[in-house]
C-alpha positions in Angstrom: 59.7 47.9 33.5 57.2 45.1 32.5 57.1 42.1 34.8 55.7 38.9 33.3 53.9 36.5 35.6 52.4 33.1 35.1 48.6 32.8 35.0 48.8 29.3 36.6 51.3 27.1 38.2 50.5 23.5 39.1 52.8 21.4 41.2 51.6 18.1 42.6 48.1 18.4 44.0 48.0 22.3 44.1 47.1 24.7 41.4 47.9 28.4 42.0 46.1 30.9 39.7 47.2 34.5 39.5 44.7 37.3 39.9 42.3 37.4 37.0 40.5 40.5 35.8 37.4 40.9 33.7 39.1 40.7 30.3 38.7 38.6 27.1 41.1 38.9 24.2 42.7 41.9 26.0 39.5 43.9 26.3 37.5 44.7 29.5 34.2 42.9 29.5 31.1 43.8 31.5 29.9 47.1 32.8 28.5 46.0 36.2 30.3 44.3 39.1 28.1 41.2 38.5 29.0 41.0 34.8 32.7 41.5 35.5 32.6 38.9 38.3 31.0 36.3 36.0 33.8 37.0 33.4 36.5 36.7 36.0 35.1 33.4 37.3 34.8 32.1 33.8 38.5 33.0 33.2 39.4 31.2 36.4 37.5 28.1 35.4 39.2 28.0 32.0 42.6 28.3 33.6 41.9 25.7 36.2 40.7 23.3 33.5 44.0 23.8 31.6 45.7 22.4 34.8 43.3 19.6 35.3 41.2 21.3 38.0 37.8 22.9 38.2 36.0 25.4 40.5 34.9 22.6 42.8 38.5 22.0 43.6 39.2 25.6 44.8 40.1 25.7 48.5 40.9 29.4 48.7 40.1 32.6 46.8 41.5 36.1 47.2 39.0 38.8 46.1 40.0 42.3 45.2 37.2 44.9 44.8 37.6 48.5 43.6 34.5 49.4 45.7 33.6 47.4 48.8 30.1 48.7 48.5 29.7 46.3 45.5 30.3 43.3 47.8 26.6 42.2 47.8 26.5 42.1 43.9 29.8 40.3 43.8 28.6 37.7 46.3 25.5 37.0 44.1 27.7 36.2 41.1 30.3 34.3 43.2 27.5 32.1 44.7 26.2 31.5 41.2 29.6 30.1 40.2 30.5 28.2 43.3 27.0 27.1 44.5 27.2 25.1 47.8 31.0 24.8 47.5 32.5 27.4 49.8 36.3 27.9 49.5 38.0 30.0 52.2 38.0 33.6 51.0 39.6 36.9 51.8 38.0 40.1 50.3 39.8 43.4 50.3 39.2 46.8 48.8 42.0 47.9 46.5 43.0 50.2 43.6 42.6 48.2 40.4 43.5 49.0 36.8 41.1 51.5 35.1 37.8 49.8 34.2 38.4 46.8 36.5 35.9 46.5 39.3 37.1 43.1 40.5 40.0 40.7 40.4 40.2 37.1 41.9 43.0 34.7 42.4 42.7 31.2 43.8 44.3 28.0 45.0 42.9 24.6 44.1 43.7 21.1 45.4 43.3 18.5 42.7 42.3 15.0 43.9 44.5 13.4 41.3 48.1 14.7 41.4 49.4 16.5 38.3 52.4 14.5 37.3 54.6 17.4 36.1 54.7 21.0 37.0 52.7 23.1 34.6 53.1 26.9 34.0 51.0 28.9 31.5 51.7 32.5 30.5 49.4 35.2 31.8 47.1 35.2 28.7 44.2 32.9 29.7 41.8 34.1 27.0 43.9 34.1 23.9 42.2 32.4 21.0 38.8 32.7 22.5 
């Protein structure tokens, strides 16, 4: 059974982004945890932008790593994307789909409320 989920749901001031993996156009991108993390965070940024938000608006991230020993390399890429902005974060080790070293979800709070609820299908990188 295939279950379809929304990549993003925005309602009022909050934007909820489903877990994003290191994919573009349906293919896994990046061989290292750092490369995969950069792709994941680029995907999150694109999805947030589609809902009127950006990485600076993120208040919480959920991080899922296939190997917790890769946390220092993940943190380097994460810090590169978020800079001095530090959202609350939970990091856990999990089994991920084959080839995926990392997955990240997030919640953002947009200063200007989104007037109508927005939902986009779980295909953030189509047409890229």
